[in-house]
N, C-alpha and C positions, 0 to 999 in steps of 0.2 A: 503494502497500498503506500501511494506517495502523498506527502502532506500539501501537495497542489492543490489539491480542493476536488481532486480526481483518481479514482481507483484503477491503478496501473494502467492508465489511457484509458479505459475504457468508456471514458464520458460518465461515469455514475458518480455520483458524489462519494467522497474518502469517509470510510466510517471510522466512527470516534473512538477512541483507545479508551480502555476504562484509565489508563496514565493521564490523559488529557481532560477526562472527567473529575479526576480527583485533584488535579494541578492548576483548573482553571481560575484564574483570580479575576476578581470585576472590582470596579470603579465605585468609591467609597461617595458616599450621595447623605445628604441630611435625612435625616429620618429612615434610612435605607433598611436593607432585611438585618434580621441578626447573624453576624459571620457563624456562629455554632447552627444554627438552623441549614445555611447555606451548605458547611461542611459533611453534616451529619445528610441531607438530601444529595450532594455530590458522591460519597462515600456508597450510598444506595445505588445510585443511578451505575457508576463505575462498577460494583457488584454486578448486576444485572446486564451490563455489558458485556464483561469475562463470563458469564455464564451464557450467554447469546453465541459468544462468539466461540466459546467451545463448541456448544451442540450443532454448533453449523459446521465445523471442521469434521463434527463425527458424521453429520450427515454427508455430507461431501466424500468423505472416506466410503461410507455405507452407502452411496448413489455408483462411484466407482465398481466398488466389489460387484454391485449389482450387473452393472455394464457388463464388468468382464464376464460374469457367470452367464448373463443372455448369451454375451456373443458365442462361450464355448458350447453351449447348449447347442445354437443355431447351426455351428460348424458341425457338429459330431451328429446331428438329423441331417444335414444336407448331403453328409457321404452315403447316407443310406438310401436316401431317397431315388426314385424313377423319376424318370423327366416327365414334366403331367403330360405331352400330348403325346403317345408314340407312335401317332397315324403316317402318313405317306408325307404330309407337308415340311 
């Protein structure tokens, strides 16, 4: 992932990382938000991002495994199949 605002040149927005959520700072304003509440929320968001990225990695790996298994199955069954049309054409 590149922090240029795009994900690996795909044109998709770059993903927010847990580290970025935890370390983001905000400008101080009069009567602004409670800094402790902001940090608590950032931690919650960062933990959720960590979990989502982990789950996305798992699903991507499972998807690749299933694609390979399907290709292997198709190859195995294609060898034993006869041509669909055994006519004179």
